N, C-alpha and C positions, 0 to 999 in steps of 0.2 A: 648415342655413344660418339666419342671424339675419334675421327679418322686419323690414322698416322700420316696420311697424305695432306692433311690440312696445314695451311700456312701458320706459323707460330702466332701471328697477330690474330688470325681467326680463332685459334685455340684459346688464346687469352680472352678474347671477347666472349667466347662460349662459356668459359669458366666464370667470368665476371657476371654474365647474365644469370647463370644458375645460382651463384652466391647471392645476387640481388633478390632473386625470386624467393630463395630460402629465408633471407632476412625479413622480407615483407610478410611472408607466411608466419614466421615466428612472432613478429611484432603484432600482427593482427590477432593472433591467438592470445598473446599476453594482455592485450587491451580489451579482450572480451568483445571483439567486434560483432555486431549483429546486423543481419540483412534487413531487419525490421526497423522502420523509422517510427519508434514509439511516440516521440514528441508530436509529430504530425498526425499520427494515428489517433491519439487521444484528443488532440485538438479537433479533429473531425468528429469524434464521438460527442464532444461537448457541443459542437455546433449543431449536430443532429438533435441533441437533447433540448437545446434552446429553441429549436424549430418545432419541437413536439414530435419528432420522428424517433420515438423511443424504440420501436422494434428494429429499425435500421441501426440505431446506436448500439443496441444490445448485440446484434449479429457482428458488428465490427469489433465491439468490446470483447466478445468471446474469442474471436480470432487472435486478438492481441494478447489476451490472457493465456491462451493455449501456447502461443509462441514463446512467451516469457517463461512459462513452466518448462517447456521443452529445452530452452536455453539455460535453465537454472539461473535466471536473472532475478535476484532477490527483490530489488526495489520494484521492478516492472511487474513481478508477480503480485506483490502487495498492492501496487497501483491498480492492477487489473481486478483484483478481488473487491477493492473499495469502489472503483468506478462502476463495476457491474451492479453492485448493490444500489448505488445512487441512480443508475439507469432504470433498474427494475422498479424502484419506488415511484417512478413517474407514471407507470401504467399497469402495475400488477398489485394485487392485494396480498396481505400476509407474507411479506417478503422477509420477515425477521428470521424465521427458522432456516429458510434457504440461504440467507446471508451467513448465518452462524455455521451451517454445514460447509459452505465455501471457505470460510475463515479456518475452520478446523482442518480442512484438506491441505492447507498450505503451511500449517504449523510444522516445524521441524525442517522446513525447506528454506527458511529465511535466515539472513545473518542477524547478528545481535541487535543492531539498530532497528532493522525492519520488524523483527520479532517483538521488540519493546513497543514500537509504534502500533503494531497490530493489537496489542493488549489495550492500548489507549482507545483505539477505534472500537474495539469490541466492548470495552467498558461503557463507552458513550452510547452504543446500541442498546445495551441492557438498561442503561439509565433512561433512555428515550422510551423504551418499551414499558418500563415501570411507570414513568410519568403519564403515559397515555392510557394505561390500564390500571392505575392505582386503586380506583374504586372497587373493581372486581377482585383484584389481588388481595385487598384487605379483608375480603370475605372468606379467604381460604384459611382453614385451620392450620396450626403449626404441625408439621409432619413429625412423626416419631423417628422415621428413617428418611435419609435423602432420597430424592426421586429425580429421574431424568425427564419426567413430564412437567414442563414448566407451567402447564395449566393448573398444577396443584401447588406451585410454590407460594410460600408466604412472602410478605414484603421483606422480612429479615433475610430470607434466602437470596433474594435479588441483591439486597444491600451487601451481603457478605461476598457474593460473587463479584460484584463491581469493585469492592475494596481489594479483593484478592488479585484481580487483574491489574488494578492501579499499582499495587505494591510490587507486582511482578515487573511491571514496566519500569518503575523507579529503581528497581534493583540493578538496572543497566545504566544508572546515572553517569558512570564514567565515560561510556561510549557516546551517550546522548549529548553530554557536555562538549564533546570533541567534534560534534557534527553540526556544521552551520545550517541555519534555517534555509538557505537557498538550495540545499540538497533536496529539499522537499517542495520546491516551488511549484511543481506541476500538480501537487495534491492539496495544498493549503490555500486558504484565502489570506493573501499577504497583508491586506490592509494598507495603510499609507506608510510613508517613510518613518514617521514618528513611532508608529506601532511596531514596525520591524526592528527599530532600535531597542525597544523594550524587551524583545525576545530574540536575541542573537543566535541561540542554539536550539536544537530540538528538545533539550532538557527544559529550557524555559517555556517552550510551547506546551510540553507535556504537563508540567506543573500548573500552568495557567488553565489548561483544559480541565484538570482535576478540580482545581479550586473554584472554577466558575461553571461547573457542570449543571448547576441548578438555575443558572442565570439565562434569561431569554432576551436580555438587552443586546442590541446590535450596535456596534460602534465602528465607525470607519477606520479608527486607529487599530482596532483589534486584529491580531493574526489568529486565524481560526482553522481548525481541522475541517 
């Protein structure tokens, strides 16, 4: 409290200090300030992965993922889900269903851009699973009723699921076209400058990913998920 005996200059200083503190607090809130340094955190995770320290990478990744969810940080939540999946693939088996469960837990918590990109990543996962297990999947009979057990899915069920996810992603074309590629620079393989010029927005990247989902060619120019 301000004492009535304080000198006018002291009173003015006290009021100004309080106003400054309030302004900083409001600005911090509006900017969505986070105490977590995600850029450095995920760089450390990538470094651990490159060194083969997958369990350490996973522990760090889980902490970053939990922090992003607590803060309701859409992009960092999506980043956490994707990076944890990539980490687990380095030292665990049968990570597909675990990754899908993680993706499903964050559905409804993402903004329109990140939700669309989640569909692209999820479709790519289904495609990869289909490619790696096509011989067994083609032996499955066509089901009379839909099933949640993917071990019973026919090739057509996988194809339909992939297409539905891709269509859902492209339904957000308007926001994807307004989002520059560098907004996702911590998640994508940017390729060289020529490649980046070909895909200036997330929409271009999403379309390219869909059109080339069956291609195994690697090109230094390519911007890839």
